[in-house]
C-alpha positions in Angstrom: 296.7 41.9 100.1 300.0 40.0 99.4 303.4 41.7 99.6 306.8 40.1 98.6 310.2 41.4 99.8 313.4 40.0 98.3 315.7 38.6 101.0 318.8 40.1 99.5 317.2 43.5 99.7 315.9 42.9 103.3 319.3 41.5 104.4 321.4 44.2 102.6 323.0 45.2 106.0 323.2 41.6 107.3 321.0 39.6 109.7 320.9 41.8 112.8 318.5 44.4 111.6 315.9 42.0 110.4 316.2 39.9 113.6 315.5 43.2 115.5 312.5 43.8 113.3 311.2 40.3 114.1 311.6 41.0 117.9 309.2 43.9 117.4 306.7 41.6 115.6 306.7 39.1 118.5 306.6 41.7 121.2 303.5 43.3 119.6 301.8 39.9 119.2 300.3 38.5 122.4 299.1 35.4 120.6 300.8 33.8 117.5 300.8 30.6 115.6 303.5 28.8 113.6 303.6 25.8 111.4 307.2 24.6 110.7 307.3 21.3 108.7 311.1 20.6 108.3 313.1 22.6 110.8 312.9 24.0 114.3 310.8 27.2 114.9 313.2 30.1 115.4 311.9 31.1 118.8 312.8 27.7 120.2 316.2 27.3 118.5 319.4 26.9 120.5 322.2 29.3 120.0 324.2 26.5 118.2 321.3 25.6 115.9 320.5 29.3 115.1 324.2 29.9 114.3 324.2 27.1 111.7 320.9 28.4 110.2 322.0 32.0 109.9 325.4 31.0 108.6 323.7 29.1 105.8 321.5 32.2 105.0 324.5 34.5 104.8 326.5 32.1 102.6 323.6 31.3 100.3 322.3 34.8 99.8 325.8 36.4 99.9 324.8 39.1 102.2 327.0 40.9 104.8 328.4 38.5 107.4 327.2 39.5 110.9 326.1 36.0 112.1 327.1 36.4 115.8 325.0 39.7 116.0 322.1 38.1 114.3 322.2 35.1 116.6 322.3 37.4 119.6 319.1 39.1 118.4 317.4 35.7 117.7 318.1 34.7 121.3 316.8 38.0 122.6 313.5 37.5 120.8 313.0 34.3 122.7 312.3 36.3 125.9 308.6 36.4 124.8 308.4 32.8 126.0 309.2 33.8 129.5 307.6 37.2 130.1 304.1 35.9 131.0 302.4 38.1 128.4 302.6 36.0 125.2 301.3 32.6 124.0 302.3 30.7 120.9 300.6 27.7 119.3 303.3 25.8 117.3 303.2 22.7 115.1 306.5 21.2 114.2 306.7 18.5 111.5 308.4 15.4 112.8 310.8 15.7 109.8 312.2 18.9 111.5 313.5 16.7 114.3 315.6 14.7 111.8 316.7 17.5 109.4 320.4 17.6 109.9 321.4 21.1 111.1 324.9 21.1 112.4 325.3 17.4 113.1 324.5 15.1 116.0 325.8 17.3 118.8 323.8 20.4 117.7 320.7 18.3 117.1 320.9 16.6 120.6 321.1 20.0 122.2 318.2 21.3 120.2 315.9 18.4 120.9 316.8 18.4 124.6 315.8 22.1 124.7 312.4 21.2 123.1 311.9 18.6 125.8 312.7 21.2 128.5 310.4 23.9 127.1 307.4 21.8 125.9 305.5 22.4 129.1 306.0 26.2 129.2 302.7 28.0 130.0 303.4 30.3 127.0 303.7 27.4 124.6 301.3 24.9 123.0 303.8 22.6 121.1 302.5 19.9 118.8 304.6 17.5 116.7 303.0 16.4 113.4 303.9 12.7 112.9 305.5 11.9 109.5 302.7 9.4 108.9 299.8 11.5 110.2 296.8 11.9 107.9 296.0 15.6 107.5 292.9 17.0 106.0 294.8 19.4 103.7 297.4 19.1 101.0 301.1 19.4 102.0 302.2 23.0 102.3 305.1 25.3 103.2 305.5 26.5 106.8 304.1 29.9 107.9 303.9 32.2 110.9 300.7 33.9 112.0 301.1 37.2 113.9 297.8 37.7 115.7 294.8 37.7 113.4 296.0 40.2 110.8 299.1 38.9 109.2 300.7 35.7 107.8 304.3 35.4 106.8 306.1 32.9 104.6 309.8 32.6 104.2 310.6 31.5 100.6 313.9 30.8 99.0 314.3 34.3 97.5 311.8 36.4 99.4 309.6 37.0 102.4 305.8 37.0 101.6 303.3 38.8 103.8 299.5 38.2 103.5 296.9 40.5 105.1 293.8 39.8 103.1 291.0 38.7 105.5 289.7 35.9 103.3 293.2 34.4 102.9 293.9 34.8 106.6 290.7 32.8 107.4 292.0 30.0 105.2 295.3 30.0 107.0 293.5 29.7 110.4 291.5 26.8 108.9 294.7 25.1 107.7 296.4 25.5 111.1 293.3 24.0 112.8 293.6 20.9 110.5 297.3 20.6 111.3 296.7 20.9 115.0 294.1 18.2 114.9 296.6 15.8 113.3 299.5 16.7 115.6 300.6 14.9 118.8 300.7 16.8 122.1 301.7 16.2 125.6 303.2 12.8 126.3 302.7 11.7 122.7 304.8 14.6 121.5 307.4 13.9 124.1 307.6 10.3 122.9 308.3 11.6 119.3 311.0 13.9 120.7 312.5 11.1 122.7 312.7 8.9 119.6 314.5 11.7 117.7 316.8 12.3 120.7 317.7 8.6 120.7 318.4 8.7 117.0 320.9 11.5 117.3 322.4 10.2 120.5 323.1 6.6 119.5 326.2 5.7 117.6 325.6 3.6 114.5 324.6 3.8 110.9 323.6 6.3 109.5 324.9 8.5 112.3 328.5 7.3 112.0 328.7 8.7 108.5 327.1 12.0 109.6 329.6 12.3 112.5 332.6 11.6 110.3 331.5 14.3 107.8 331.0 16.8 110.7 334.5 16.1 112.1 
């Protein structure tokens, strides 16, 4: 079964309520998986990065502006990484390390956090290199909550999939992405390259910094 919910309907009261809902999903999911091709997984976002993301959501969808409250809830949900009761397998696309969210300062803080957290017992974090050959066609990012639900965040709506046959295909797809991803020291190397990119003055970063000022 597939169910679609328009974002403007779900965010009719702002971002806080839906972030509270997501906290419940994570707390009820001892094991989860996520594939995020072009940004940072929400449960590893810094406060600064999350603030930029939720500000863009509010402005784009023209929903009530409660960004600080929504960010507070997003930070609260991250406690699942430290409670010893959860584990998440996450594959980030290398592109997500270079997608400009908030400018160099925000990106440096975000990548530094990934480097700090990559060895958490609750986390298996892979980086999918931009040039990696993957045995499936390119696809949108998705979250898998346990073995019974997959969620997509599209431009206008959130899509939830619960059909067993479709779930099995998503597990197969995640396995293919995981096989192509880099882990451990190789992943840290990719993170280090991105950190150097955002930390080192020079083109094209000078233009990015000037626009951010």
